N, CA, C, O and the ligand as a Tripos MOL2 file, in Angstrom:
@<TRIPOS>MOLECULE
protein
  289   287    73     0     0
PROTEIN
NO_CHARGES

@<TRIPOS>ATOM
      1 N           0.8350   -1.2150    0.0000 N.3       1 MET1
      2 CA          0.0000    0.0000    0.0000 C.3       1 MET1
      3 C           0.8690    1.2640    0.0000 C.2       1 MET1
      4 O           0.5630    2.2440   -0.6800 O.2       1 MET1
      5 N           1.9310    1.2220    0.7570 N.am      2 ARG2
      6 CA          2.8040    2.4030    0.8410 C.3       2 ARG2
      7 C           3.4260    2.7400   -0.5170 C.2       2 ARG2
      8 O           3.4760    3.8990   -0.9300 O.2       2 ARG2
      9 N           3.8980    1.6940   -1.1950 N.am      3 THR3
     10 CA          4.5420    1.9200   -2.5000 C.3       3 THR3
     11 C           3.5640    2.5400   -3.4890 C.2       3 THR3
     12 O           3.9470    3.3930   -4.2900 O.2       3 THR3
     13 N           2.3080    2.1170   -3.4390 N.am      4 LEU4
     14 CA          1.2830    2.6660   -4.3380 C.3       4 LEU4
     15 C           1.1060    4.1660   -4.0990 C.2       4 LEU4
     16 O           1.0170    4.9520   -5.0430 O.2       4 LEU4
     17 N           1.0570    4.5470   -2.8260 N.am      5 VAL5
     18 CA          0.9260    5.9680   -2.4700 C.3       5 VAL5
     19 C           2.1290    6.7470   -2.9740 C.2       5 VAL5
     20 O           1.9900    7.8420   -3.5200 O.2       5 VAL5
     21 N           3.3130    6.1730   -2.7870 N.am      6 ILE6
     22 CA          4.5460    6.8430   -3.2360 C.3       6 ILE6
     23 C           4.5190    7.0260   -4.7570 C.2       6 ILE6
     24 O           4.8870    8.0880   -5.2590 O.2       6 ILE6
     25 N           4.0880    6.0010   -5.4850 N.am      7 ILE7
     26 CA          4.0210    6.0770   -6.9570 C.3       7 ILE7
     27 C           3.0340    7.1690   -7.3910 C.2       7 ILE7
     28 O           3.3160    7.9430   -8.3060 O.2       7 ILE7
     29 N           1.8760    7.2210   -6.7260 N.am      8 ILE8
     30 CA          0.8570    8.2350   -7.0620 C.3       8 ILE8
     31 C           1.4010    9.6390   -6.7860 C.2       8 ILE8
     32 O           1.2400   10.5440   -7.6050 O.2       8 ILE8
     33 N           2.0390    9.8140   -5.6390 N.am      9 VAL9
     34 CA          2.6140   11.1210   -5.2790 C.3       9 VAL9
     35 C           3.6920   11.5150   -6.2790 C.2       9 VAL9
     36 O           3.7390   12.6630   -6.7220 O.2       9 VAL9
     37 N           4.5620   10.5680   -6.6380 N.am     10 LEU10
     38 CA          5.6290   10.8460   -7.6130 C.3      10 LEU10
     39 C           5.0410   11.2390   -8.9710 C.2      10 LEU10
     40 O           5.5180   12.1730   -9.6160 O.2      10 LEU10
     41 N           4.0020   10.5170   -9.3950 N.am     11 ALA11
     42 CA          3.3500   10.8110  -10.6760 C.3      11 ALA11
     43 C           2.7710   12.2190  -10.6750 C.2      11 ALA11
     44 O           2.8880   12.9490  -11.6590 O.2      11 ALA11
     45 N           2.1400   12.5960   -9.5540 N.am     12 LEU12
     46 CA          1.5680   13.9370   -9.4190 C.3      12 LEU12
     47 C           2.6620   15.0050   -9.4670 C.2      12 LEU12
     48 O           2.5240   16.0310  -10.1330 O.2      12 LEU12
     49 N           3.7460   14.7370   -8.7470 N.am     13 VAL13
     50 CA          4.8680   15.6910   -8.7170 C.3      13 VAL13
     51 C           5.4430   15.8710  -10.1250 C.2      13 VAL13
     52 O           5.7240   16.9970  -10.5360 O.2      13 VAL13
     53 N           5.6190   14.7820  -10.8600 N.am     14 ILE14
     54 CA          6.1570   14.8460  -12.2280 C.3      14 ILE14
     55 C           5.2060   15.6380  -13.1360 C.2      14 ILE14
     56 O           5.6470   16.4560  -13.9430 O.2      14 ILE14
     57 N           3.8890   15.3830  -12.9940 N.am     15 MET15
     58 CA          2.8970   16.1030  -13.8020 C.3      15 MET15
     59 C           2.9380   17.6060  -13.5330 C.2      15 MET15
     60 O           2.9180   18.4170  -14.4600 O.2      15 MET15
     61 N           2.9960   17.9650  -12.2440 N.am     16 ILE16
     62 CA          3.0400   19.3860  -11.8610 C.3      16 ILE16
     63 C           4.3310   20.0200  -12.3660 C.2      16 ILE16
     64 O           4.3170   21.1330  -12.8900 O.2      16 ILE16
     65 N           5.4440   19.3130  -12.2080 N.am     17 ALA17
     66 CA          6.7420   19.8310  -12.6470 C.3      17 ALA17
     67 C           6.7590   20.0510  -14.1540 C.2      17 ALA17
     68 O           7.2980   21.0470  -14.6350 O.2      17 ALA17
     69 N           6.1680   19.1160  -14.8980 N.am     18 ARG18
     70 CA          6.1190   19.2500  -16.3680 C.3      18 ARG18
     71 C           5.2990   20.4700  -16.7740 C.2      18 ARG18
     72 O           5.6760   21.2120  -17.6810 O.2      18 ARG18
     73 N           4.1750   20.6670  -16.0930 N.am     19 ARG19
     74 CA          3.3180   21.8300  -16.4100 C.3      19 ARG19
     75 C           4.0470   23.1360  -16.1180 C.2      19 ARG19
     76 O           3.9780   24.0860  -16.8970 O.2      19 ARG19
     77 N           4.7410   23.1710  -14.9940 N.am     20 LEU20
     78 CA          5.4750   24.3860  -14.6160 C.3      20 LEU20
     79 C           6.6040   24.6640  -15.5950 C.2      20 LEU20
     80 O           6.8830   25.8190  -15.9160 O.2      20 LEU20
     81 N           7.2540   23.6060  -16.0720 N.am     21 LEU21
     82 CA          8.3600   23.7760  -17.0160 C.3      21 LEU21
     83 C           7.8420   24.1230  -18.4150 C.2      21 LEU21
     84 O           8.5050   24.8370  -19.1680 O.2      21 LEU21
     85 N           6.6690   23.6190  -18.7520 N.am     22 ALA22
     86 CA          6.1200   23.8320  -20.1000 C.3      22 ALA22
     87 C           5.6030   25.2530  -20.2850 C.2      22 ALA22
     88 O           5.6680   25.7970  -21.3870 O.2      22 ALA22
     89 N           5.0970   25.8500  -19.2300 N.am     23 ARG23
     90 CA          4.4920   27.1960  -19.3360 C.3      23 ARG23
     91 C           5.4440   28.2710  -19.8600 C.2      23 ARG23
     92 O           5.0960   28.9510  -20.8250 O.2      23 ARG23
     93 N           6.6380   28.4590  -19.2670 N.am     24 PRO24
     94 CA          7.4740   29.5690  -19.7410 C.3      24 PRO24
     95 C           8.0090   29.3740  -21.1580 C.2      24 PRO24
     96 O           8.3980   30.3430  -21.8110 O.2      24 PRO24
     97 N           8.0310   28.1270  -21.6400 N.am     25 GLN25
     98 CA          8.6220   27.8710  -22.9590 C.3      25 GLN25
     99 C           7.8320   28.5170  -24.0890 C.2      25 GLN25
    100 O           8.4190   29.0180  -25.0490 O.2      25 GLN25
    101 N           6.5040   28.5110  -23.9840 N.am     26 THR26
    102 CA          5.6910   29.0590  -25.0760 C.3      26 THR26
    103 C           5.9420   30.5510  -25.2990 C.2      26 THR26
    104 O           6.1930   30.9460  -26.4370 O.2      26 THR26
    105 N           5.8870   31.4020  -24.2610 N.am     27 PRO27
    106 CA          6.1290   32.8300  -24.5190 C.3      27 PRO27
    107 C           7.5470   33.1210  -25.0080 C.2      27 PRO27
    108 O           7.7510   34.0250  -25.8180 O.2      27 PRO27
    109 N           8.5270   32.3580  -24.5170 N.am     28 VAL28
    110 CA          9.9240   32.5680  -24.9240 C.3      28 VAL28
    111 C          10.0780   32.2920  -26.4110 C.2      28 VAL28
    112 O          10.7650   33.0290  -27.1190 O.2      28 VAL28
    113 N           9.4330   31.2220  -26.8850 N.am     29 LYS29
    114 CA          9.5180   30.8860  -28.3060 C.3      29 LYS29
    115 C           8.8860   31.9820  -29.1590 C.2      29 LYS29
    116 O           9.4390   32.3820  -30.1840 O.2      29 LYS29
    117 N           7.7210   32.4630  -28.7240 N.am     30 ARG30
    118 CA          7.0410   33.5270  -29.4640 C.3      30 ARG30
    119 C           7.8920   34.7830  -29.5410 C.2      30 ARG30
    120 O           7.9800   35.4390  -30.5790 O.2      30 ARG30
    121 N           8.5290   35.1080  -28.3870 N.am     31 LYS31
    122 CA          9.3200   36.3320  -28.2960 C.3      31 LYS31
    123 C          10.5100   36.2940  -29.2540 C.2      31 LYS31
    124 O          10.8160   37.2850  -29.9180 O.2      31 LYS31
    125 N          11.1890   35.1200  -29.3190 N.am     32 SER32
    126 CA         12.3800   35.0230  -30.1500 C.3      32 SER32
    127 C          12.0270   35.1740  -31.6290 C.2      32 SER32
    128 O          12.8500   35.6280  -32.4230 O.2      32 SER32
    129 N          10.8040   34.7950  -31.9950 N.am     33 ILE33
    130 CA         10.3970   34.9090  -33.3950 C.3      33 ILE33
    131 C          10.0690   36.3710  -33.7150 C.2      33 ILE33
    132 O          10.4690   36.8860  -34.7600 O.2      33 ILE33
    133 N           9.3340   37.0410  -32.8080 N.am     34 SER34
    134 CA          8.8960   38.4090  -33.0700 C.3      34 SER34
    135 C          10.0280   39.4210  -32.8770 C.2      34 SER34
    136 O          10.0170   40.4970  -33.4750 O.2      34 SER34
    137 N          11.0050   39.0650  -32.0340 N.am     35 GLU35
    138 CA         12.0770   40.0090  -31.7510 C.3      35 GLU35
    139 C          13.1360   39.9980  -32.8480 C.2      35 GLU35
    140 O          13.9240   39.0590  -32.9630 O.2      35 GLU35
    141 N          13.1380   41.0240  -33.6240 N.am     36 HIS36
    142 CA         14.1090   41.1440  -34.7060 C.3      36 HIS36
    143 C          15.2640   42.0170  -34.2270 C.2      36 HIS36
    144 O          15.0570   43.1440  -33.7760 O.2      36 HIS36
    145 N          16.4830   41.4860  -34.3290 N.am     37 MET37
    146 CA         17.6480   42.2140  -33.8400 C.3      37 MET37
    147 C          18.1990   43.1300  -34.9320 C.2      37 MET37
    148 O          18.3190   42.7420  -36.0950 O.2      37 MET37
    149 N          18.5270   44.3480  -34.5240 N.am     38 VAL38
    150 CA         19.1160   45.3220  -35.4510 C.3      38 VAL38
    151 C          20.4480   45.8180  -34.8820 C.2      38 VAL38
    152 O          20.6960   45.7350  -33.6790 O.2      38 VAL38
    153 N          21.2930   46.3320  -35.7710 N.am     39 GLN39
    154 CA         22.6190   46.7650  -35.3610 C.3      39 GLN39
    155 C          22.6820   48.2880  -35.2560 C.2      39 GLN39
    156 O          22.1860   48.9970  -36.1320 O.2      39 GLN39
    157 N          23.2880   48.7820  -34.1900 N.am     40 CYS40
    158 CA         23.4840   50.2160  -34.0200 C.3      40 CYS40
    159 C          24.4680   50.7050  -35.0800 C.2      40 CYS40
    160 O          25.5480   50.1370  -35.2410 O.2      40 CYS40
    161 N          24.0910   51.7620  -35.8010 N.am     41 ALA41
    162 CA         24.9220   52.2850  -36.8800 C.3      41 ALA41
    163 C          26.1620   52.9910  -36.3370 C.2      41 ALA41
    164 O          27.1000   53.2530  -37.0900 O.2      41 ALA41
    165 N          26.1800   53.3030  -35.0380 N.am     42 ASN42
    166 CA         27.3080   54.0220  -34.4360 C.3      42 ASN42
    167 C          28.3230   53.0640  -33.8090 C.2      42 ASN42
    168 O          29.5030   53.1090  -34.1560 O.2      42 ASN42
    169 N          27.8820   52.1990  -32.8910 N.am     43 CYS43
    170 CA         28.8220   51.3360  -32.1650 C.3      43 CYS43
    171 C          28.7580   49.8660  -32.5930 C.2      43 CYS43
    172 O          29.6230   49.0790  -32.2080 O.2      43 CYS43
    173 N          27.7600   49.4890  -33.3750 N.am     44 GLY44
    174 CA         27.6840   48.1330  -33.9020 C.3      44 GLY44
    175 C          27.0540   47.1050  -32.9790 C.2      44 GLY44
    176 O          27.0450   45.9160  -33.2970 O.2      44 GLY44
    177 N          26.5190   47.5470  -31.8270 N.am     45 ILE45
    178 CA         25.8900   46.6250  -30.8770 C.3      45 ILE45
    179 C          24.5310   46.1820  -31.4270 C.2      45 ILE45
    180 O          23.8580   46.9320  -32.1350 O.2      45 ILE45
    181 N          24.1430   44.9450  -31.0870 N.am     46 TYR46
    182 CA         22.8390   44.4400  -31.5240 C.3      46 TYR46
    183 C          21.7880   44.6840  -30.4500 C.2      46 TYR46
    184 O          22.0080   44.3780  -29.2780 O.2      46 TYR46
    185 N          20.6460   45.2360  -30.8510 N.am     47 ILE47
    186 CA         19.5350   45.4960  -29.9300 C.3      47 ILE47
    187 C          18.2180   45.0500  -30.5790 C.2      47 ILE47
    188 O          18.1170   44.9980  -31.8050 O.2      47 ILE47
    189 N          17.2150   44.7310  -29.7610 N.am     48 PRO48
    190 CA         15.9050   44.3930  -30.3410 C.3      48 PRO48
    191 C          15.3230   45.6000  -31.0730 C.2      48 PRO48
    192 O          15.4190   46.7330  -30.6030 O.2      48 PRO48
    193 N          14.7290   45.3400  -32.2140 N.am     49 GLU49
    194 CA         14.1910   46.4290  -33.0500 C.3      49 GLU49
    195 C          13.2350   47.3280  -32.2670 C.2      49 GLU49
    196 O          13.1970   48.5380  -32.4880 O.2      49 GLU49
    197 N          12.4550   46.7280  -31.3410 N.am     50 GLN50
    198 CA         11.4830   47.4980  -30.5570 C.3      50 GLN50
    199 C          12.1750   48.5170  -29.6550 C.2      50 GLN50
    200 O          11.6120   49.5730  -29.3700 O.2      50 GLN50
    201 N          13.4010   48.2050  -29.2020 N.am     51 GLU51
    202 CA         14.1140   49.1000  -28.2910 C.3      51 GLU51
    203 C          15.0280   50.0700  -29.0350 C.2      51 GLU51
    204 O          15.5210   51.0320  -28.4460 O.2      51 GLU51
    205 N          15.2540   49.8280  -30.3090 N.am     52 ALA52
    206 CA         16.1850   50.6440  -31.0700 C.3      52 ALA52
    207 C          15.5380   51.9530  -31.5080 C.2      52 ALA52
    208 O          14.3230   52.0420  -31.6860 O.2      52 ALA52
    209 N          16.3850   52.9600  -31.6740 N.am     53 LEU53
    210 CA         15.9240   54.2500  -32.1940 C.3      53 LEU53
    211 C          16.2210   54.2660  -33.6860 C.2      53 LEU53
    212 O          17.3330   53.9500  -34.1120 O.2      53 LEU53
    213 N          15.2320   54.6320  -34.4660 N.am     54 GLN54
    214 CA         15.3960   54.5950  -35.9090 C.3      54 GLN54
    215 C          15.3940   55.9910  -36.5030 C.2      54 GLN54
    216 O          14.5760   56.8370  -36.1440 O.2      54 GLN54
    217 N          16.3200   56.2140  -37.4130 N.am     55 ARG55
    218 CA         16.3480   57.4600  -38.1720 C.3      55 ARG55
    219 C          16.6680   57.0860  -39.6100 C.2      55 ARG55
    220 O          17.6970   56.4650  -39.8750 O.2      55 ARG55
    221 N          15.7980   57.4590  -40.5380 N.am     56 ALA56
    222 CA         15.8870   57.0250  -41.9330 C.3      56 ALA56
    223 C          15.9470   55.5010  -41.9630 C.2      56 ALA56
    224 O          15.0250   54.8570  -41.4620 O.2      56 ALA56
    225 N          16.9730   54.9090  -42.5190 N.am     57 GLU57
    226 CA         17.0550   53.4460  -42.5640 C.3      57 GLU57
    227 C          18.0840   52.9190  -41.5680 C.2      57 GLU57
    228 O          18.4710   51.7520  -41.6350 O.2      57 GLU57
    229 N          18.5250   53.7650  -40.6510 N.am     58 ARG58
    230 CA         19.5480   53.3580  -39.6930 C.3      58 ARG58
    231 C          18.9660   53.2200  -38.2900 C.2      58 ARG58
    232 O          18.0210   53.9120  -37.9130 O.2      58 ARG58
    233 N          19.5650   52.3010  -37.5290 N.am     59 TYR59
    234 CA         19.1170   52.0540  -36.1570 C.3      59 TYR59
    235 C          20.2170   52.4500  -35.1770 C.2      59 TYR59
    236 O          21.4050   52.3640  -35.4880 O.2      59 TYR59
    237 N          19.8000   52.8840  -33.9880 N.am     60 TYR60
    238 CA         20.7540   53.2860  -32.9580 C.3      60 TYR60
    239 C          20.3440   52.7020  -31.6110 C.2      60 TYR60
    240 O          19.1560   52.5380  -31.3300 O.2      60 TYR60
    241 N          21.3610   52.3830  -30.7640 N.am     61 CYS61
    242 CA         21.0840   51.7680  -29.4640 C.3      61 CYS61
    243 C          20.6270   52.8170  -28.4550 C.2      61 CYS61
    244 O          19.9220   52.4810  -27.5030 O.2      61 CYS61
    245 N          21.0100   54.0760  -28.6400 N.am     62 SER62
    246 CA         20.6440   55.1270  -27.6860 C.3      62 SER62
    247 C          20.5150   56.4710  -28.3980 C.2      62 SER62
    248 O          20.9630   56.6480  -29.5300 O.2      62 SER62
    249 N          19.8880   57.4080  -27.6950 N.am     63 GLN63
    250 CA         19.7250   58.7580  -28.2340 C.3      63 GLN63
    251 C          21.0810   59.4130  -28.4710 C.2      63 GLN63
    252 O          21.2600   60.1490  -29.4410 O.2      63 GLN63
    253 N          22.0470   59.1380  -27.5700 N.am     64 ALA64
    254 CA         23.3890   59.7140  -27.6870 C.3      64 ALA64
    255 C          24.0570   59.2980  -28.9970 C.2      64 ALA64
    256 O          24.6920   60.1180  -29.6600 O.2      64 ALA64
    257 N          23.9150   58.0400  -29.3650 N.am     65 HIS65
    258 CA         24.5420   57.5580  -30.5970 C.3      65 HIS65
    259 C          23.8400   58.1000  -31.8280 C.2      65 HIS65
    260 O          24.4660   58.3310  -32.8630 O.2      65 HIS65
    261 N          22.5220   58.3010  -31.7050 N.am     66 LEU66
    262 CA         21.7810   58.9040  -32.8220 C.3      66 LEU66
    263 C          22.2650   60.3270  -33.0330 C.2      66 LEU66
    264 O          22.5020   60.7450  -34.1660 O.2      66 LEU66
    265 N          22.4140   61.0830  -31.9280 N.am     67 ASP67
    266 CA         22.8720   62.4710  -31.9880 C.3      67 ASP67
    267 C          24.2900   62.5590  -32.5340 C.2      67 ASP67
    268 O          24.5910   63.4300  -33.3500 O.2      67 ASP67
    269 N          25.1600   61.6590  -32.0870 N.am     68 GLU68
    270 CA         26.5710   61.6460  -32.5490 C.3      68 GLU68
    271 C          26.6330   61.4900  -34.0550 C.2      68 GLU68
    272 O          27.4200   62.1540  -34.7280 O.2      68 GLU68
    273 N          25.7940   60.6040  -34.5800 N.am     69 ASP69
    274 CA         25.7930   60.3380  -36.0110 C.3      69 ASP69
    275 C          25.2510   61.5380  -36.7950 C.2      69 ASP69
    276 O          25.6320   61.7470  -37.9460 O.2      69 ASP69
    277 N          24.3830   62.3080  -36.1900 N.am     70 LEU70
    278 CA         23.8240   63.4990  -36.8380 C.3      70 LEU70
    279 C          24.8820   64.5770  -37.0400 C.2      70 LEU70
    280 O          24.8520   65.3080  -38.0300 O.2      70 LEU70
    281 N          25.8110   64.6700  -36.1010 N.am     71 HIS71
    282 CA         26.8350   65.7170  -36.1490 C.3      71 HIS71
    283 C          27.9800   65.4000  -37.0840 C.2      71 HIS71
    284 O          28.7700   66.2860  -37.4100 O.2      71 HIS71
    285 N          28.0910   64.1460  -37.5290 N.am     72 GLU72
    286 CA         29.1970   63.7670  -38.3900 C.3      72 GLU72
    287 C          29.0130   64.2790  -39.8040 C.2      72 GLU72
    288 O          29.8640   64.0420  -40.6610 O.2      72 GLU72
    289 ZN         25.3310   52.4710  -30.2390 Zn       73 ZN73
@<TRIPOS>BOND
     1     1     2 1
     2     2     3 1
     3     3     4 2
     4     3     5 am
     5     5     6 1
     6     6     7 1
     7     7     8 2
     8     7     9 am
     9     9    10 1
    10    10    11 1
    11    11    12 2
    12    11    13 am
    13    13    14 1
    14    14    15 1
    15    15    16 2
    16    15    17 am
    17    17    18 1
    18    18    19 1
    19    19    20 2
    20    19    21 am
    21    21    22 1
    22    22    23 1
    23    23    24 2
    24    23    25 am
    25    25    26 1
    26    26    27 1
    27    27    28 2
    28    27    29 am
    29    29    30 1
    30    30    31 1
    31    31    32 2
    32    31    33 am
    33    33    34 1
    34    34    35 1
    35    35    36 2
    36    35    37 am
    37    37    38 1
    38    38    39 1
    39    39    40 2
    40    39    41 am
    41    41    42 1
    42    42    43 1
    43    43    44 2
    44    43    45 am
    45    45    46 1
    46    46    47 1
    47    47    48 2
    48    47    49 am
    49    49    50 1
    50    50    51 1
    51    51    52 2
    52    51    53 am
    53    53    54 1
    54    54    55 1
    55    55    56 2
    56    55    57 am
    57    57    58 1
    58    58    59 1
    59    59    60 2
    60    59    61 am
    61    61    62 1
    62    62    63 1
    63    63    64 2
    64    63    65 am
    65    65    66 1
    66    66    67 1
    67    67    68 2
    68    67    69 am
    69    69    70 1
    70    70    71 1
    71    71    72 2
    72    71    73 am
    73    73    74 1
    74    74    75 1
    75    75    76 2
    76    75    77 am
    77    77    78 1
    78    78    79 1
    79    79    80 2
    80    79    81 am
    81    81    82 1
    82    82    83 1
    83    83    84 2
    84    83    85 am
    85    85    86 1
    86    86    87 1
    87    87    88 2
    88    87    89 am
    89    89    90 1
    90    90    91 1
    91    91    92 2
    92    91    93 am
    93    93    94 1
    94    94    95 1
    95    95    96 2
    96    95    97 am
    97    97    98 1
    98    98    99 1
    99    99   100 2
   100    99   101 am
   101   101   102 1
   102   102   103 1
   103   103   104 2
   104   103   105 am
   105   105   106 1
   106   106   107 1
   107   107   108 2
   108   107   109 am
   109   109   110 1
   110   110   111 1
   111   111   112 2
   112   111   113 am
   113   113   114 1
   114   114   115 1
   115   115   116 2
   116   115   117 am
   117   117   118 1
   118   118   119 1
   119   119   120 2
   120   119   121 am
   121   121   122 1
   122   122   123 1
   123   123   124 2
   124   123   125 am
   125   125   126 1
   126   126   127 1
   127   127   128 2
   128   127   129 am
   129   129   130 1
   130   130   131 1
   131   131   132 2
   132   131   133 am
   133   133   134 1
   134   134   135 1
   135   135   136 2
   136   135   137 am
   137   137   138 1
   138   138   139 1
   139   139   140 2
   140   139   141 am
   141   141   142 1
   142   142   143 1
   143   143   144 2
   144   143   145 am
   145   145   146 1
   146   146   147 1
   147   147   148 2
   148   147   149 am
   149   149   150 1
   150   150   151 1
   151   151   152 2
   152   151   153 am
   153   153   154 1
   154   154   155 1
   155   155   156 2
   156   155   157 am
   157   157   158 1
   158   158   159 1
   159   159   160 2
   160   159   161 am
   161   161   162 1
   162   162   163 1
   163   163   164 2
   164   163   165 am
   165   165   166 1
   166   166   167 1
   167   167   168 2
   168   167   169 am
   169   169   170 1
   170   170   171 1
   171   171   172 2
   172   171   173 am
   173   173   174 1
   174   174   175 1
   175   175   176 2
   176   175   177 am
   177   177   178 1
   178   178   179 1
   179   179   180 2
   180   179   181 am
   181   181   182 1
   182   182   183 1
   183   183   184 2
   184   183   185 am
   185   185   186 1
   186   186   187 1
   187   187   188 2
   188   187   189 am
   189   189   190 1
   190   190   191 1
   191   191   192 2
   192   191   193 am
   193   193   194 1
   194   194   195 1
   195   195   196 2
   196   195   197 am
   197   197   198 1
   198   198   199 1
   199   199   200 2
   200   199   201 am
   201   201   202 1
   202   202   203 1
   203   203   204 2
   204   203   205 am
   205   205   206 1
   206   206   207 1
   207   207   208 2
   208   207   209 am
   209   209   210 1
   210   210   211 1
   211   211   212 2
   212   211   213 am
   213   213   214 1
   214   214   215 1
   215   215   216 2
   216   215   217 am
   217   217   218 1
   218   218   219 1
   219   219   220 2
   220   219   221 am
   221   221   222 1
   222   222   223 1
   223   223   224 2
   224   223   225 am
   225   225   226 1
   226   226   227 1
   227   227   228 2
   228   227   229 am
   229   229   230 1
   230   230   231 1
   231   231   232 2
   232   231   233 am
   233   233   234 1
   234   234   235 1
   235   235   236 2
   236   235   237 am
   237   237   238 1
   238   238   239 1
   239   239   240 2
   240   239   241 am
   241   241   242 1
   242   242   243 1
   243   243   244 2
   244   243   245 am
   245   245   246 1
   246   246   247 1
   247   247   248 2
   248   247   249 am
   249   249   250 1
   250   250   251 1
   251   251   252 2
   252   251   253 am
   253   253   254 1
   254   254   255 1
   255   255   256 2
   256   255   257 am
   257   257   258 1
   258   258   259 1
   259   259   260 2
   260   259   261 am
   261   261   262 1
   262   262   263 1
   263   263   264 2
   264   263   265 am
   265   265   266 1
   266   266   267 1
   267   267   268 2
   268   267   269 am
   269   269   270 1
   270   270   271 1
   271   271   272 2
   272   271   273 am
   273   273   274 1
   274   274   275 1
   275   275   276 2
   276   275   277 am
   277   277   278 1
   278   278   279 1
   279   279   280 2
   280   279   281 am
   281   281   282 1
   282   282   283 1
   283   283   284 2
   284   283   285 am
   285   285   286 1
   286   286   287 1
   287   287   288 2
@<TRIPOS>SUBSTRUCTURE
     1 MET1         2 RESIDUE 1 A MET
     2 ARG2         6 RESIDUE 1 A ARG
     3 THR3        10 RESIDUE 1 A THR
     4 LEU4        14 RESIDUE 1 A LEU
     5 VAL5        18 RESIDUE 1 A VAL
     6 ILE6        22 RESIDUE 1 A ILE
     7 ILE7        26 RESIDUE 1 A ILE
     8 ILE8        30 RESIDUE 1 A ILE
     9 VAL9        34 RESIDUE 1 A VAL
    10 LEU10       38 RESIDUE 1 A LEU
    11 ALA11       42 RESIDUE 1 A ALA
    12 LEU12       46 RESIDUE 1 A LEU
    13 VAL13       50 RESIDUE 1 A VAL
    14 ILE14       54 RESIDUE 1 A ILE
    15 MET15       58 RESIDUE 1 A MET
    16 ILE16       62 RESIDUE 1 A ILE
    17 ALA17       66 RESIDUE 1 A ALA
    18 ARG18       70 RESIDUE 1 A ARG
    19 ARG19       74 RESIDUE 1 A ARG
    20 LEU20       78 RESIDUE 1 A LEU
    21 LEU21       82 RESIDUE 1 A LEU
    22 ALA22       86 RESIDUE 1 A ALA
    23 ARG23       90 RESIDUE 1 A ARG
    24 PRO24       94 RESIDUE 1 A PRO
    25 GLN25       98 RESIDUE 1 A GLN
    26 THR26      102 RESIDUE 1 A THR
    27 PRO27      106 RESIDUE 1 A PRO
    28 VAL28      110 RESIDUE 1 A VAL
    29 LYS29      114 RESIDUE 1 A LYS
    30 ARG30      118 RESIDUE 1 A ARG
    31 LYS31      122 RESIDUE 1 A LYS
    32 SER32      126 RESIDUE 1 A SER
    33 ILE33      130 RESIDUE 1 A ILE
    34 SER34      134 RESIDUE 1 A SER
    35 GLU35      138 RESIDUE 1 A GLU
    36 HIS36      142 RESIDUE 1 A HIS
    37 MET37      146 RESIDUE 1 A MET
    38 VAL38      150 RESIDUE 1 A VAL
    39 GLN39      154 RESIDUE 1 A GLN
    40 CYS40      158 RESIDUE 1 A CYS
    41 ALA41      162 RESIDUE 1 A ALA
    42 ASN42      166 RESIDUE 1 A ASN
    43 CYS43      170 RESIDUE 1 A CYS
    44 GLY44      174 RESIDUE 1 A GLY
    45 ILE45      178 RESIDUE 1 A ILE
    46 TYR46      182 RESIDUE 1 A TYR
    47 ILE47      186 RESIDUE 1 A ILE
    48 PRO48      190 RESIDUE 1 A PRO
    49 GLU49      194 RESIDUE 1 A GLU
    50 GLN50      198 RESIDUE 1 A GLN
    51 GLU51      202 RESIDUE 1 A GLU
    52 ALA52      206 RESIDUE 1 A ALA
    53 LEU53      210 RESIDUE 1 A LEU
    54 GLN54      214 RESIDUE 1 A GLN
    55 ARG55      218 RESIDUE 1 A ARG
    56 ALA56      222 RESIDUE 1 A ALA
    57 GLU57      226 RESIDUE 1 A GLU
    58 ARG58      230 RESIDUE 1 A ARG
    59 TYR59      234 RESIDUE 1 A TYR
    60 TYR60      238 RESIDUE 1 A TYR
    61 CYS61      242 RESIDUE 1 A CYS
    62 SER62      246 RESIDUE 1 A SER
    63 GLN63      250 RESIDUE 1 A GLN
    64 ALA64      254 RESIDUE 1 A ALA
    65 HIS65      258 RESIDUE 1 A HIS
    66 LEU66      262 RESIDUE 1 A LEU
    67 ASP67      266 RESIDUE 1 A ASP
    68 GLU68      270 RESIDUE 1 A GLU
    69 ASP69      274 RESIDUE 1 A ASP
    70 LEU70      278 RESIDUE 1 A LEU
    71 HIS71      282 RESIDUE 1 A HIS
    72 GLU72      286 RESIDUE 1 A GLU
    73 ZN73       289 GROUP 0 **** ****
């Protein structure tokens, strides 16, 4: 009887653990597909397109780098 209880408890723990592990994977996969990386035209660092500053067809990692490129 004890072994049966242990098996049931273990099965439940494995099921719960699988669900907890499976949940974060879906949003991470979606994010990696939608997140397009662009290169800063000033320093060459890669940043997500959503966070990058765009001017004409060029991308910048920060306002400072955008301004620097304007003065050149
Ligand atoms: Zn930069």
